[in-house]
C-alpha positions in Angstrom: -5.5 -29.3 39.3 -4.8 -25.6 39.0 -1.3 -24.2 39.9 -2.3 -23.3 43.4 -3.5 -26.9 44.0 -0.4 -28.3 42.5 1.8 -26.2 44.7 -0.2 -27.5 47.7 0.3 -31.0 46.5 4.0 -30.5 46.1 4.3 -29.3 49.7 2.3 -32.2 50.9 4.6 -34.7 49.1 7.7 -33.0 50.5 6.4 -32.9 54.1 5.8 -36.7 54.0 9.6 -37.0 54.5 11.6 -35.8 57.4 15.1 -35.5 56.0 15.8 -35.4 52.3 18.7 -35.3 49.8 18.0 -33.4 46.6 19.9 -34.2 43.4 20.9 -30.7 42.5 22.2 -29.5 39.2 21.2 -25.8 39.5 18.8 -26.2 36.6 15.3 -24.7 36.6 13.6 -27.8 38.1 16.1 -28.9 40.7 16.6 -25.3 42.0 12.8 -24.9 42.6 12.7 -28.3 44.3 15.6 -27.6 46.5 14.3 -24.1 47.5 10.9 -25.4 48.4 12.3 -28.4 50.3 14.5 -26.0 52.4 11.6 -23.6 53.1 9.2 -26.5 53.9 11.4 -28.9 55.9 14.0 -26.5 57.2 17.5 -26.1 55.9 18.8 -28.5 58.6 16.8 -31.3 57.0 17.9 -30.8 53.4 21.1 -31.7 51.7 21.9 -30.8 48.1 24.0 -33.4 46.3 25.7 -32.4 43.1 27.6 -34.6 40.6 30.6 -32.9 39.0 31.7 -34.1 35.6 33.2 -33.1 32.2 29.8 -34.0 30.7 28.0 -31.3 32.7 28.5 -27.6 31.7 31.0 -26.0 34.1 28.7 -23.0 34.4 26.0 -25.2 36.0 28.4 -26.5 38.7 29.5 -23.0 39.6 25.9 -21.8 39.8 25.0 -24.7 42.1 27.8 -23.7 44.5 26.7 -20.1 44.5 23.0 -20.9 45.1 23.7 -23.2 48.0 26.0 -20.7 49.6 23.5 -17.8 49.2 20.6 -20.0 50.6 22.6 -21.5 53.4 21.9 -25.0 52.2 24.5 -27.7 52.8 25.9 -29.1 49.6 27.9 -32.3 49.0 29.7 -32.4 45.7 31.3 -35.5 44.2 33.3 -36.1 41.1 32.4 -38.8 38.6 34.3 -39.6 35.4 31.5 -40.7 33.1 34.1 -41.7 30.5 35.0 -44.6 32.9 31.4 -45.8 33.2 31.2 -49.1 31.3 29.2 -48.6 28.1 29.0 -44.8 28.3 31.7 -43.8 25.8 30.2 -45.9 23.0 27.2 -43.6 23.2 24.3 -46.1 22.7 20.7 -44.9 22.6 20.3 -45.9 26.3 23.4 -43.8 27.3 21.3 -41.7 29.6 20.2 -44.8 31.5 23.8 -46.0 31.9 24.9 -42.6 33.2 22.0 -41.9 35.5 22.2 -45.4 37.1 25.9 -44.8 38.0 25.3 -41.2 39.2 22.2 -41.9 41.2 23.7 -45.0 42.8 26.3 -42.7 44.2 23.8 -40.1 45.2 21.7 -42.7 47.0 24.9 -44.0 48.8 25.7 -40.5 50.0 22.1 -39.8 51.1 22.1 -43.0 53.2 25.4 -42.1 54.7 24.0 -38.7 55.7 20.9 -40.4 57.3 18.5 -39.0 54.7 15.0 -40.6 54.4 15.0 -40.4 50.6 16.4 -38.9 47.5 14.5 -36.3 45.4 15.1 -35.4 41.8 13.7 -32.7 39.6 11.9 -34.4 36.6 8.6 -32.7 35.7 5.4 -33.8 34.0 6.6 -32.7 30.6 9.4 -35.3 30.7 6.8 -38.1 30.3 6.4 -36.8 26.7 10.1 -37.2 25.8 12.4 -40.1 25.3 14.2 -40.3 28.6 15.8 -43.7 29.2 17.4 -42.3 32.4 14.0 -42.4 34.1 14.3 -46.2 34.3 17.3 -45.8 36.5 15.3 -43.3 38.7 12.6 -45.9 39.2 15.0 -48.8 39.8 16.7 -46.9 42.6 13.4 -45.7 44.2 14.3 -42.0 43.7 11.3 -39.7 44.2 10.2 -37.1 41.6 8.0 -34.6 43.6 7.5 -32.2 40.8 6.2 -34.9 38.5 4.1 -36.4 41.2 2.5 -33.0 41.7 1.9 -32.8 37.9 3.9 -29.6 37.5 4.8 -28.7 33.9 8.0 -26.8 33.0 6.0 -23.6 32.4 4.4 -23.9 35.8 7.7 -24.5 37.4 9.0 -21.3 35.9 5.9 -19.5 37.3 6.5 -20.8 40.8 10.2 -19.9 40.4 9.3 -16.3 39.5 7.0 -16.2 42.5 9.9 -17.1 44.7 12.2 -14.6 42.9 14.6 -17.4 41.8 17.1 -16.4 39.1 16.4 -19.6 37.3 12.8 -18.6 36.4 13.9 -17.7 32.9 17.0 -19.8 32.8 17.5 -21.7 29.5 17.2 -25.5 29.6 20.5 -27.2 29.8 21.5 -30.9 29.5 24.4 -33.3 29.6 27.0 -32.3 26.9 26.9 -35.9 25.6 23.5 -35.1 24.1 25.3 -32.9 21.5 26.9 -36.0 19.9 25.3 -38.4 17.5 24.5 -41.8 18.9 27.4 -44.2 18.2 29.9 -41.4 18.0 32.5 -42.2 20.7 32.4 -39.7 23.6 35.8 -38.3 24.5 37.1 -35.7 26.9 38.3 -33.5 24.0 34.9 -33.5 22.3 33.0 -32.6 25.5 35.5 -29.7 26.2 35.1 -28.4 22.6 31.3 -28.4 23.0 31.3 -26.8 26.4 33.7 -24.0 25.3 31.7 -23.4 22.1 28.4 -23.1 23.9 29.8 -20.9 26.7 31.2 -18.6 24.0 27.8 -18.2 22.5 26.2 -17.7 25.8 28.7 -14.9 26.5 27.7 -13.3 23.3 24.1 -13.1 24.6 22.4 -16.2 23.1 19.9 -17.7 25.5 18.8 -21.2 24.4 21.7 -22.6 22.5 23.2 -26.0 21.5 26.3 -26.8 19.6 25.7 -30.2 18.0 28.8 -32.1 16.9 29.0 -34.0 13.6 32.5 -35.1 13.2 34.5 -31.8 13.1 31.4 -29.8 12.1 29.6 -27.6 14.6 25.8 -27.3 14.0 24.6 -24.3 16.0 21.0 -24.3 17.2 19.5 -21.1 18.6 16.0 -19.7 18.9 14.8 -18.5 15.5 14.5 -15.0 16.8 18.3 -15.0 17.4 19.4 -16.4 14.1 20.2 -12.9 12.7 22.4 -12.3 15.7 24.4 -15.4 14.8 25.0 -13.9 11.3 25.8 -10.5 12.8 28.6 -12.2 14.8 29.5 -14.8 12.2 33.2 -13.8 11.9 33.9 -14.0 15.6 31.9 -17.2 16.0 33.6 -18.8 13.1 37.1 -17.9 14.2 36.6 -18.8 17.8 34.9 -22.2 17.2 37.6 -23.1 14.7 40.2 -22.3 17.3 38.5 -24.9 19.6 39.0 -27.6 16.9 36.0 -27.5 14.7 36.6 -27.4 10.9 33.2 -26.2 9.8 30.6 -24.0 11.5 27.0 -24.2 10.5 23.7 -22.6 11.6 20.6 -24.9 11.7 17.8 -23.1 10.0 15.2 -25.2 12.0 16.4 -23.3 15.1 16.7 -24.9 18.6 15.0 -28.2 18.9 15.1 -30.2 22.2 16.7 -33.5 21.6 17.3 -33.0 17.9 20.0 -35.7 17.9 17.3 -38.3 18.5 15.9 -38.2 14.9 17.8 -41.3 14.2 15.7 -43.2 16.7 12.5 -41.2 16.1 12.2 -39.7 19.5 13.3 -36.7 21.5 14.9 -36.2 24.9 
């Protein structure tokens, strides 16, 4: 299918349902999905449900609130302490499944309470090429992935987002902060806060796609190769600031940004 056909298929999938809840993080995928659902079904038939947690960048939560307010879409937020989810803090390779099962169980509960016909989430076709144990939880809970069903890729989602004048069209990909830690490294509140502050500091300096991977007290910075020189140009400020957050050593990964680079140990990417 070409992009026009995929867009038509997405609309068809969405209109099969009368009242929907959209798991909304304010990322590229879920923002497009929420926008099209609201435009297609009417805002009165769409609810955005957003999970708030230390493991999600604070910037994402704030942007989700702003988007729903500007679009006039009802949003329900709930707090979840992932550190209290059994098995999460030990950081096993299926951590994402453990987390998503807990989060989407609550999203489904809220959706049912709000008399929604179903729950939508924003996975896309490209996600099938990655290691994503969380998708097992999505299937187990019968959550629907309209973008994936319409065979939309990330690049196509960005094109449709630009067509709708969404700010997220060029937004960098973000992910749960726990993905910055090595599997088996215990997840703590302090570590998540260190990572979040470090990445936000780099974003404020103008870096787009950025990750701060944590190896003990060492910060391994990943940015696009085109922005590596900018890291060196700002090395003194970056070094001083990240050390003030609790890191002992600050490094720049010469491979640049690689999605799911912490998964080398299991030979896969997320």
